[in-house]
VMD Tcl script that builds the backbone (N, CA, C; Angstrom):
set m [mol new atoms 444]
animate dup $m
set s [atomselect $m all]
$s set {name element resname resid chain x y z} {
  {N N MET 1 A 219.205 259.257 126.305}
  {CA C MET 1 A 219.243 259.985 127.762}
  {C C MET 1 A 219.054 258.758 128.833}
  {N N LYS 2 A 220.016 258.648 129.750}
  {CA C LYS 2 A 220.202 257.723 130.794}
  {C C LYS 2 A 218.798 257.729 131.524}
  {N N ASP 3 A 218.534 256.458 132.190}
  {CA C ASP 3 A 217.492 256.198 133.009}
  {C C ASP 3 A 217.928 256.768 134.457}
  {N N GLN 4 A 216.544 257.273 135.249}
  {CA C GLN 4 A 216.850 257.807 136.603}
  {C C GLN 4 A 217.792 256.857 137.618}
  {N N ASN 5 A 217.870 255.800 137.408}
  {CA C ASN 5 A 218.510 254.827 138.093}
  {C C ASN 5 A 220.080 254.910 137.767}
  {N N SER 6 A 220.477 255.033 136.851}
  {CA C SER 6 A 221.673 255.450 136.370}
  {C C SER 6 A 222.452 256.581 136.511}
  {N N THR 7 A 221.232 257.741 136.572}
  {CA C THR 7 A 221.647 259.114 136.677}
  {C C THR 7 A 221.960 259.217 138.575}
  {N N TYR 8 A 221.019 258.469 139.331}
  {CA C TYR 8 A 221.256 258.633 140.557}
  {C C TYR 8 A 222.487 257.886 141.007}
  {N N GLU 9 A 222.613 257.008 140.618}
  {CA C GLU 9 A 223.952 255.907 140.917}
  {C C GLU 9 A 225.257 257.225 140.446}
  {N N ASP 10 A 225.015 258.114 139.480}
  {CA C ASP 10 A 226.087 258.830 139.058}
  {C C ASP 10 A 226.084 260.004 139.945}
  {N N TRP 11 A 225.224 260.528 140.383}
  {CA C TRP 11 A 224.892 261.445 141.308}
  {C C TRP 11 A 225.520 261.554 142.891}
  {N N LYS 12 A 225.451 259.887 143.045}
  {CA C LYS 12 A 225.983 259.779 144.567}
  {C C LYS 12 A 227.512 259.567 144.643}
  {N N LYS 13 A 227.986 259.387 143.347}
  {CA C LYS 13 A 229.565 259.267 143.307}
  {C C LYS 13 A 230.000 261.191 142.997}
  {N N ARG 14 A 229.239 261.826 142.259}
  {CA C ARG 14 A 229.970 263.218 142.074}
  {C C ARG 14 A 229.191 263.953 143.285}
  {N N PHE 15 A 228.234 263.726 143.795}
  {CA C PHE 15 A 227.823 264.555 145.052}
  {C C PHE 15 A 227.754 264.015 146.339}
  {N N PRO 16 A 228.743 263.382 146.755}
  {CA C PRO 16 A 228.735 262.232 147.862}
  {C C PRO 16 A 228.147 262.961 149.311}
  {N N ARG 17 A 228.212 264.276 149.544}
  {CA C ARG 17 A 227.866 264.956 150.787}
  {C C ARG 17 A 226.382 264.939 150.631}
  {N N CYS 18 A 225.634 265.315 149.289}
  {CA C CYS 18 A 224.338 265.270 149.199}
  {C C CYS 18 A 223.633 263.977 149.430}
  {N N PHE 19 A 224.213 262.895 149.410}
  {CA C PHE 19 A 223.564 261.524 149.284}
  {C C PHE 19 A 224.148 260.626 150.367}
  {N N GLU 20 A 224.851 261.208 151.226}
  {CA C GLU 20 A 225.346 260.295 152.284}
  {C C GLU 20 A 224.209 260.145 153.327}
  {N N ARG 21 A 223.764 258.955 153.837}
  {CA C ARG 21 A 222.604 258.456 154.608}
  {C C ARG 21 A 222.930 258.325 156.045}
  {N N LYS 22 A 222.237 259.443 156.778}
  {CA C LYS 22 A 222.576 259.447 158.285}
  {C C LYS 22 A 221.805 258.655 158.862}
  {N N GLY 23 A 221.214 257.625 158.630}
  {CA C GLY 23 A 220.270 256.774 159.070}
  {C C GLY 23 A 218.844 257.356 159.196}
  {N N GLY 24 A 217.863 256.646 160.175}
  {CA C GLY 24 A 216.697 257.068 160.280}
  {C C GLY 24 A 215.663 256.440 159.597}
  {N N TRP 25 A 214.558 256.816 159.274}
  {CA C TRP 25 A 213.607 255.847 158.896}
  {C C TRP 25 A 213.354 256.096 157.323}
  {N N MET 26 A 213.813 257.384 156.966}
  {CA C MET 26 A 213.319 257.841 155.667}
  {C C MET 26 A 214.118 257.157 154.469}
  {N N ALA 27 A 213.789 256.522 153.661}
  {CA C ALA 27 A 214.795 255.970 152.350}
  {C C ALA 27 A 214.555 257.085 151.150}
  {N N PHE 28 A 215.801 257.035 150.257}
  {CA C PHE 28 A 215.509 258.032 149.301}
  {C C PHE 28 A 214.892 257.504 148.390}
  {N N SER 29 A 214.096 258.667 147.531}
  {CA C SER 29 A 213.379 258.349 146.365}
  {C C SER 29 A 213.580 259.289 145.352}
  {N N LEU 30 A 213.601 259.325 144.100}
  {CA C LEU 30 A 213.655 259.798 142.908}
  {C C LEU 30 A 212.385 259.677 141.993}
  {N N GLU 31 A 211.578 260.718 142.111}
  {CA C GLU 31 A 210.147 260.574 141.271}
  {C C GLU 31 A 209.658 261.593 140.343}
  {N N TYR 32 A 210.375 261.652 139.429}
  {CA C TYR 32 A 210.269 262.866 138.355}
  {C C TYR 32 A 210.635 262.282 137.084}
  {N N ASN 33 A 210.342 263.337 136.041}
  {CA C ASN 33 A 211.095 262.970 134.613}
  {C C ASN 33 A 212.381 263.560 134.297}
  {N N ALA 34 A 213.094 262.682 133.408}
  {CA C ALA 34 A 214.231 263.357 133.182}
  {C C ALA 34 A 214.661 264.601 132.659}
  {N N GLY 35 A 213.608 265.369 132.199}
  {CA C GLY 35 A 213.984 266.492 131.622}
  {C C GLY 35 A 214.404 267.464 132.783}
  {N N TRP 36 A 213.958 267.420 133.982}
  {CA C TRP 36 A 214.536 268.298 135.093}
  {C C TRP 36 A 215.927 267.955 135.610}
  {N N ASN 37 A 216.583 266.859 134.762}
  {CA C ASN 37 A 217.822 266.445 135.293}
  {C C ASN 37 A 218.894 267.511 135.107}
  {N N GLY 38 A 218.849 268.484 134.408}
  {CA C GLY 38 A 219.780 269.437 134.504}
  {C C GLY 38 A 219.781 270.565 135.458}
  {N N ILE 39 A 218.497 270.724 135.921}
  {CA C ILE 39 A 218.165 271.690 137.163}
  {C C ILE 39 A 218.561 270.775 138.052}
  {N N VAL 40 A 218.166 269.672 138.717}
  {CA C VAL 40 A 218.454 268.768 139.766}
  {C C VAL 40 A 219.952 268.938 139.851}
  {N N GLU 41 A 220.726 268.516 138.868}
  {CA C GLU 41 A 222.230 268.566 138.842}
  {C C GLU 41 A 222.791 269.868 139.436}
  {N N GLU 42 A 222.455 270.897 138.817}
  {CA C GLU 42 A 222.836 272.261 139.039}
  {C C GLU 42 A 222.510 272.314 140.636}
  {N N LEU 43 A 221.449 272.044 141.101}
  {CA C LEU 43 A 220.999 272.268 142.554}
  {C C LEU 43 A 222.136 271.479 143.431}
  {N N LEU 44 A 222.469 270.301 142.905}
  {CA C LEU 44 A 223.268 269.230 143.712}
  {C C LEU 44 A 224.883 269.888 143.648}
  {N N GLY 45 A 224.895 270.466 142.697}
  {CA C GLY 45 A 226.310 270.981 142.839}
  {C C GLY 45 A 226.418 272.402 143.632}
  {N N LYS 46 A 225.333 273.158 143.635}
  {CA C LYS 46 A 225.461 274.350 144.632}
  {C C LYS 46 A 225.241 273.516 146.276}
  {N N ILE 47 A 224.499 272.581 146.501}
  {CA C ILE 47 A 224.517 271.989 147.899}
  {C C ILE 47 A 225.940 271.368 147.971}
  {N N GLU 48 A 226.325 270.862 147.036}
  {CA C GLU 48 A 227.742 270.108 147.462}
  {C C GLU 48 A 228.612 271.044 147.744}
  {N N GLY 49 A 228.786 271.780 146.951}
  {CA C GLY 49 A 229.881 273.077 147.078}
  {C C GLY 49 A 229.415 273.888 148.411}
  {N N HIS 50 A 228.545 274.196 148.929}
  {CA C HIS 50 A 228.044 274.899 150.275}
  {C C HIS 50 A 228.698 273.937 151.196}
  {N N LEU 51 A 228.374 272.724 151.216}
  {CA C LEU 51 A 228.521 272.009 152.270}
  {C C LEU 51 A 230.093 271.899 152.513}
  {N N ALA 52 A 230.571 271.650 151.276}
  {CA C ALA 52 A 232.376 271.297 151.293}
  {C C ALA 52 A 233.083 272.574 152.046}
  {N N GLU 53 A 232.346 273.907 151.397}
  {CA C GLU 53 A 232.889 275.190 152.152}
  {C C GLU 53 A 232.734 274.927 153.626}
  {N N LYS 54 A 231.339 275.013 154.030}
  {CA C LYS 54 A 231.292 274.668 155.502}
  {C C LYS 54 A 232.097 273.798 155.981}
  {N N GLN 55 A 232.289 272.494 155.601}
  {CA C GLN 55 A 233.345 271.683 156.081}
  {C C GLN 55 A 234.671 272.028 156.224}
  {N N ALA 56 A 235.183 272.617 155.127}
  {CA C ALA 56 A 236.707 273.352 155.046}
  {C C ALA 56 A 236.952 274.611 156.300}
  {N N LEU 57 A 235.626 275.216 156.759}
  {CA C LEU 57 A 236.003 275.842 157.495}
  {C C LEU 57 A 235.761 275.581 158.900}
  {N N GLY 58 A 235.407 274.326 158.861}
  {CA C GLY 58 A 235.055 273.621 160.356}
  {C C GLY 58 A 233.944 273.905 160.794}
  {N N LEU 59 A 233.172 274.276 159.896}
  {CA C LEU 59 A 231.618 274.701 160.369}
  {C C LEU 59 A 230.491 273.438 160.018}
  {N N LEU 60 A 230.874 272.568 159.368}
  {CA C LEU 60 A 230.211 271.437 159.266}
  {C C LEU 60 A 230.164 270.331 160.329}
  {N N ASP 61 A 228.980 270.149 161.093}
  {CA C ASP 61 A 228.879 269.059 162.013}
  {C C ASP 61 A 228.747 267.802 161.271}
  {N N PRO 62 A 229.801 266.859 161.417}
  {CA C PRO 62 A 229.448 265.382 160.496}
  {C C PRO 62 A 228.289 264.836 160.848}
  {N N ASP 63 A 227.818 265.075 162.201}
  {CA C ASP 63 A 226.434 264.533 162.499}
  {C C ASP 63 A 225.269 265.575 162.344}
  {N N CYS 64 A 225.611 266.585 161.383}
  {CA C CYS 64 A 224.147 267.647 161.170}
  {C C CYS 64 A 223.202 267.015 160.836}
  {N N GLY 65 A 223.167 265.728 160.038}
  {CA C GLY 65 A 221.893 265.177 159.615}
  {C C GLY 65 A 221.719 265.539 158.217}
  {N N PHE 66 A 222.401 266.651 157.547}
  {CA C PHE 66 A 221.832 266.810 156.177}
  {C C PHE 66 A 221.685 265.363 155.350}
  {N N GLN 67 A 220.511 265.439 154.574}
  {CA C GLN 67 A 220.139 264.331 153.801}
  {C C GLN 67 A 219.247 264.675 152.660}
  {N N ILE 68 A 219.354 264.387 151.692}
  {CA C ILE 68 A 217.944 264.605 150.860}
  {C C ILE 68 A 217.097 263.291 151.111}
  {N N ASN 69 A 216.197 263.366 151.223}
  {CA C ASN 69 A 214.743 262.348 151.438}
  {C C ASN 69 A 214.167 262.061 150.013}
  {N N GLN 70 A 213.752 263.181 149.488}
  {CA C GLN 70 A 212.851 262.807 148.039}
  {C C GLN 70 A 212.990 264.020 147.119}
  {N N ILE 71 A 213.063 263.516 145.885}
  {CA C ILE 71 A 212.922 264.444 144.865}
  {C C ILE 71 A 211.946 263.826 143.894}
  {N N LYS 72 A 210.983 264.678 143.771}
  {CA C LYS 72 A 209.852 264.253 143.084}
  {C C LYS 72 A 209.037 265.292 142.239}
  {N N GLU 73 A 208.065 265.160 141.472}
  {CA C GLU 73 A 207.172 266.396 141.066}
  {C C GLU 73 A 205.924 266.156 141.481}
  {N N LYS 74 A 205.332 267.247 141.923}
  {CA C LYS 74 A 204.080 267.655 142.838}
  {C C LYS 74 A 203.615 268.707 142.311}
  {N N PHE 75 A 202.164 268.936 141.721}
  {CA C PHE 75 A 201.564 269.957 141.298}
  {C C PHE 75 A 202.231 270.786 140.152}
  {N N GLY 76 A 202.962 269.883 139.142}
  {CA C GLY 76 A 203.541 270.148 138.135}
  {C C GLY 76 A 204.755 270.769 138.401}
  {N N THR 77 A 205.510 270.906 139.647}
  {CA C THR 77 A 206.676 271.451 139.856}
  {C C THR 77 A 207.625 270.338 140.564}
  {N N LEU 78 A 208.939 270.799 140.623}
  {CA C LEU 78 A 209.895 269.807 141.522}
  {C C LEU 78 A 209.438 270.147 142.752}
  {N N ARG 79 A 209.687 269.007 143.861}
  {CA C ARG 79 A 209.666 269.083 145.010}
  {C C ARG 79 A 210.717 268.610 145.596}
  {N N PHE 80 A 211.766 269.194 146.365}
  {CA C PHE 80 A 213.021 268.751 146.967}
  {C C PHE 80 A 213.122 268.685 148.397}
  {N N TYR 81 A 212.760 267.229 149.023}
  {CA C TYR 81 A 212.502 267.522 150.711}
  {C C TYR 81 A 213.845 266.887 151.173}
  {N N VAL 82 A 214.333 267.700 151.986}
  {CA C VAL 82 A 215.668 267.525 152.872}
  {C C VAL 82 A 215.402 267.432 154.472}
  {N N SER 83 A 216.406 267.078 154.871}
  {CA C SER 83 A 216.515 267.408 156.173}
  {C C SER 83 A 217.743 267.894 156.782}
  {N N GLY 84 A 217.876 268.633 157.757}
  {CA C GLY 84 A 219.204 269.130 158.376}
  {C C GLY 84 A 219.913 270.211 157.391}
  {N N ALA 85 A 218.929 270.875 156.751}
  {CA C ALA 85 A 219.329 272.003 155.750}
  {C C ALA 85 A 219.451 273.489 156.238}
  {N N ASP 86 A 220.282 274.210 156.069}
  {CA C ASP 86 A 220.138 275.700 156.443}
  {C C ASP 86 A 219.520 276.422 155.552}
  {N N ASP 87 A 219.532 277.754 155.591}
  {CA C ASP 87 A 218.545 278.702 154.745}
  {C C ASP 87 A 219.195 278.963 153.629}
  {N N THR 88 A 220.825 278.950 153.421}
  {CA C THR 88 A 221.367 279.086 152.014}
  {C C THR 88 A 220.733 277.589 151.130}
  {N N ILE 89 A 220.823 276.531 151.748}
  {CA C ILE 89 A 220.398 275.290 151.058}
  {C C ILE 89 A 218.975 275.590 150.639}
  {N N PHE 90 A 218.094 275.900 151.633}
  {CA C PHE 90 A 216.617 276.049 151.142}
  {C C PHE 90 A 216.655 277.257 150.081}
  {N N GLY 91 A 217.356 278.320 150.042}
  {CA C GLY 91 A 217.275 279.146 148.834}
  {C C GLY 91 A 217.752 278.686 147.644}
  {N N PHE 92 A 218.646 277.784 147.807}
  {CA C PHE 92 A 218.946 276.999 146.423}
  {C C PHE 92 A 217.760 276.081 145.717}
  {N N ILE 93 A 217.191 275.656 146.745}
  {CA C ILE 93 A 216.023 274.495 146.659}
  {C C ILE 93 A 214.620 275.308 146.338}
  {N N ASP 94 A 214.388 276.430 146.664}
  {CA C ASP 94 A 213.510 277.382 146.118}
  {C C ASP 94 A 213.794 277.833 144.735}
  {N N GLU 95 A 214.770 278.167 144.356}
  {CA C GLU 95 A 215.517 278.734 143.154}
  {C C GLU 95 A 215.149 277.439 141.975}
  {N N ALA 96 A 215.690 276.124 142.438}
  {CA C ALA 96 A 215.398 275.093 141.304}
  {C C ALA 96 A 213.997 274.641 141.324}
  {N N GLU 97 A 213.318 275.079 142.285}
  {CA C GLU 97 A 211.691 274.583 142.100}
  {C C GLU 97 A 210.813 275.650 141.201}
  {N N ARG 98 A 211.340 276.875 141.308}
  {CA C ARG 98 A 210.702 277.842 140.481}
  {C C ARG 98 A 211.252 277.523 138.886}
  {N N LYS 99 A 212.368 277.297 138.655}
  {CA C LYS 99 A 212.737 277.108 137.361}
  {C C LYS 99 A 211.937 276.007 136.426}
  {N N THR 100 A 211.809 275.155 137.528}
  {CA C THR 100 A 211.041 273.936 136.769}
  {C C THR 100 A 209.389 274.085 136.386}
  {N N ALA 101 A 209.291 275.312 136.720}
  {CA C ALA 101 A 207.585 275.684 136.220}
  {C C ALA 101 A 207.635 276.291 135.122}
  {N N ASN 102 A 208.870 276.270 134.343}
  {CA C ASN 102 A 208.980 276.922 133.127}
  {C C ASN 102 A 210.066 275.903 132.196}
  {N N THR 103 A 210.120 274.801 132.387}
  {CA C THR 103 A 211.066 273.718 132.032}
  {C C THR 103 A 210.087 272.226 131.734}
  {N N CYS 104 A 210.100 271.876 130.633}
  {CA C CYS 104 A 209.383 270.710 130.484}
  {C C CYS 104 A 209.884 269.709 131.274}
  {N N GLU 105 A 209.039 268.664 131.765}
  {CA C GLU 105 A 209.728 267.691 132.599}
  {C C GLU 105 A 210.297 266.264 131.913}
  {N N MET 106 A 209.717 266.590 130.417}
  {CA C MET 106 A 210.015 265.374 129.700}
  {C C MET 106 A 211.198 265.752 128.944}
  {N N CYS 107 A 211.563 266.699 128.340}
  {CA C CYS 107 A 212.692 266.990 127.447}
  {C C CYS 107 A 213.537 267.892 127.662}
  {N N GLY 108 A 213.237 269.031 128.799}
  {CA C GLY 108 A 213.939 269.915 129.270}
  {C C GLY 108 A 213.958 271.485 128.799}
  {N N ASN 109 A 213.120 271.178 127.619}
  {CA C ASN 109 A 212.831 272.544 126.718}
  {C C ASN 109 A 212.015 273.401 127.621}
  {N N SER 110 A 211.789 274.418 127.035}
  {CA C SER 110 A 210.984 275.700 127.479}
  {C C SER 110 A 209.572 275.002 127.747}
  {N N GLY 111 A 209.019 275.328 128.858}
  {CA C GLY 111 A 207.506 274.804 129.247}
  {C C GLY 111 A 206.883 275.773 130.006}
  {N N ALA 112 A 205.729 275.225 130.597}
  {CA C ALA 112 A 204.592 276.116 131.094}
  {C C ALA 112 A 203.792 274.936 131.876}
  {N N LEU 113 A 202.936 275.437 132.710}
  {CA C LEU 113 A 201.979 274.732 133.398}
  {C C LEU 113 A 200.705 274.150 132.278}
  {N N TYR 114 A 200.515 272.886 132.392}
  {CA C TYR 114 A 199.467 272.383 131.784}
  {C C TYR 114 A 198.515 271.605 132.587}
  {N N THR 115 A 197.364 271.449 132.381}
  {CA C THR 115 A 196.133 270.599 133.030}
  {C C THR 115 A 195.798 269.400 132.225}
  {N N LYS 116 A 195.438 268.118 132.777}
  {CA C LYS 116 A 194.877 267.206 132.113}
  {C C LYS 116 A 193.416 267.438 131.844}
  {N N ARG 117 A 192.878 267.403 130.463}
  {CA C ARG 117 A 191.744 267.636 130.178}
  {C C ARG 117 A 190.687 266.979 131.012}
  {N N GLY 118 A 189.895 268.037 131.456}
  {CA C GLY 118 A 188.702 267.540 132.337}
  {C C GLY 118 A 189.102 267.037 133.749}
  {N N LYS 119 A 190.384 267.568 134.141}
  {CA C LYS 119 A 190.683 266.651 135.725}
  {C C LYS 119 A 192.024 267.634 136.093}
  {N N PHE 120 A 191.993 268.061 137.190}
  {CA C PHE 120 A 192.966 268.797 138.008}
  {C C PHE 120 A 194.201 268.191 138.273}
  {N N TRP 121 A 195.080 267.969 137.151}
  {CA C TRP 121 A 196.290 267.390 137.055}
  {C C TRP 121 A 197.160 268.235 136.609}
  {N N LEU 122 A 198.052 268.698 137.057}
  {CA C LEU 122 A 199.006 269.755 136.710}
  {C C LEU 122 A 200.369 269.092 136.670}
  {N N ARG 123 A 201.035 269.475 134.852}
  {CA C ARG 123 A 202.285 269.110 134.648}
  {C C ARG 123 A 202.989 270.467 133.877}
  {N N THR 124 A 204.229 270.040 134.077}
  {CA C THR 124 A 204.877 271.192 133.246}
  {C C THR 124 A 205.576 270.514 132.032}
  {N N PHE 125 A 205.025 271.309 130.706}
  {CA C PHE 125 A 205.289 270.377 129.372}
  {C C PHE 125 A 205.836 271.587 128.733}
  {N N CYS 126 A 206.423 271.128 127.327}
  {CA C CYS 126 A 206.489 271.746 126.235}
  {C C CYS 126 A 205.151 271.977 125.334}
  {N N ALA 127 A 204.904 272.373 124.450}
  {CA C ALA 127 A 203.717 272.322 123.687}
  {C C ALA 127 A 203.627 270.892 123.242}
  {N N ALA 128 A 204.792 270.655 122.776}
  {CA C ALA 128 A 204.684 269.351 121.850}
  {C C ALA 128 A 204.249 267.899 123.035}
  {N N HIS 129 A 204.825 268.313 124.221}
  {CA C HIS 129 A 204.616 267.022 125.316}
  {C C HIS 129 A 203.014 267.277 125.449}
  {N N ALA 130 A 202.815 268.457 126.077}
  {CA C ALA 130 A 201.303 268.570 126.184}
  {C C ALA 130 A 200.299 268.271 125.462}
  {N N GLU 131 A 200.687 268.156 123.837}
  {CA C GLU 131 A 199.794 267.767 123.043}
  {C C GLU 131 A 199.770 266.032 122.954}
  {N N GLU 132 A 201.175 265.665 123.075}
  {CA C GLU 132 A 201.189 264.196 123.104}
  {C C GLU 132 A 200.509 263.502 124.128}
  {N N TYR 133 A 200.594 264.286 125.417}
  {CA C TYR 133 A 199.529 263.512 126.504}
  {C C TYR 133 A 198.175 263.950 126.917}
  {N N ASP 134 A 197.897 264.934 125.751}
  {CA C ASP 134 A 196.589 265.438 125.896}
  {C C ASP 134 A 196.464 266.289 127.069}
  {N N TYR 135 A 197.205 267.158 127.324}
  {CA C TYR 135 A 197.194 268.415 128.183}
  {C C TYR 135 A 196.693 269.621 127.552}
  {N N GLU 136 A 195.873 270.540 128.168}
  {CA C GLU 136 A 195.837 271.757 127.741}
  {C C GLU 136 A 196.413 272.697 128.870}
  {N N PRO 137 A 196.682 274.238 128.248}
  {CA C PRO 137 A 197.540 275.223 128.923}
  {C C PRO 137 A 196.410 275.409 130.228}
  {N N TYR 138 A 197.166 275.387 131.453}
  {CA C TYR 138 A 196.733 275.835 132.841}
  {C C TYR 138 A 196.441 277.022 132.905}
  {N N ASN 139 A 195.144 277.470 133.337}
  {CA C ASN 139 A 194.502 278.866 133.595}
  {C C ASN 139 A 194.363 278.885 135.069}
  {N N SER 140 A 194.965 279.589 135.769}
  {CA C SER 140 A 194.818 279.469 137.292}
  {C C SER 140 A 193.676 280.160 137.773}
  {N N GLU 141 A 193.322 281.341 136.837}
  {CA C GLU 141 A 192.070 282.107 137.004}
  {C C GLU 141 A 190.914 281.534 136.794}
  {N N ALA 142 A 190.722 280.601 135.771}
  {CA C ALA 142 A 189.594 279.834 135.488}
  {C C ALA 142 A 189.361 278.759 136.634}
  {N N ALA 143 A 190.620 277.967 137.057}
  {CA C ALA 143 A 190.755 276.959 138.235}
  {C C ALA 143 A 190.076 277.629 139.331}
  {N N ASN 144 A 190.330 279.073 139.749}
  {CA C ASN 144 A 189.972 279.470 141.130}
  {C C ASN 144 A 188.408 279.566 140.888}
  {N N GLU 145 A 187.912 280.021 139.782}
  {CA C GLU 145 A 186.812 280.563 139.463}
  {C C GLU 145 A 185.887 279.144 139.938}
  {N N ASP 146 A 186.273 278.143 139.594}
  {CA C ASP 146 A 185.416 276.752 139.430}
  {C C ASP 146 A 185.223 276.632 140.880}
  {N N THR 147 A 186.201 276.923 141.748}
  {CA C THR 147 A 186.138 276.362 143.146}
  {C C THR 147 A 185.476 277.364 144.118}
  {N N GLU 148 A 184.993 278.633 143.625}
  {CA C GLU 148 A 184.394 279.694 144.185}
  {C C GLU 148 A 182.672 279.150 144.368}
}
mol reanalyze $m
mol bondsrecalc $m
mol representation Tube
mol addrep $m
């Protein structure tokens, strides 16, 4: 499996509209494990296609400011932070973020939310990776009872 830096460099070439930097103060960062690369790549393809279509129709302002600021894992699922996106792009992002809740972030196999034993740290793993990293199945009802 490629490391994330080479994956990012490849994506910048394949999805140029997604990674064009419009300036500003925010630098791009990629902070998640490679098991979600397929989901992220599918998302980038949808965004790139949408932006290309808008551009072909003359509906994309070249200074629209769309850019991806950060792609990361948070609370066990993908977070995809952008600026200058429209509702269509936000719909693509919502769909991808939901998919990661059922996909192991390490290997890309079917997964579920797990929590670190004795701590509230959520990750999405397959059973094998959950065992390897000493995580147990997350029970949201039990977690809610503990906070009441």
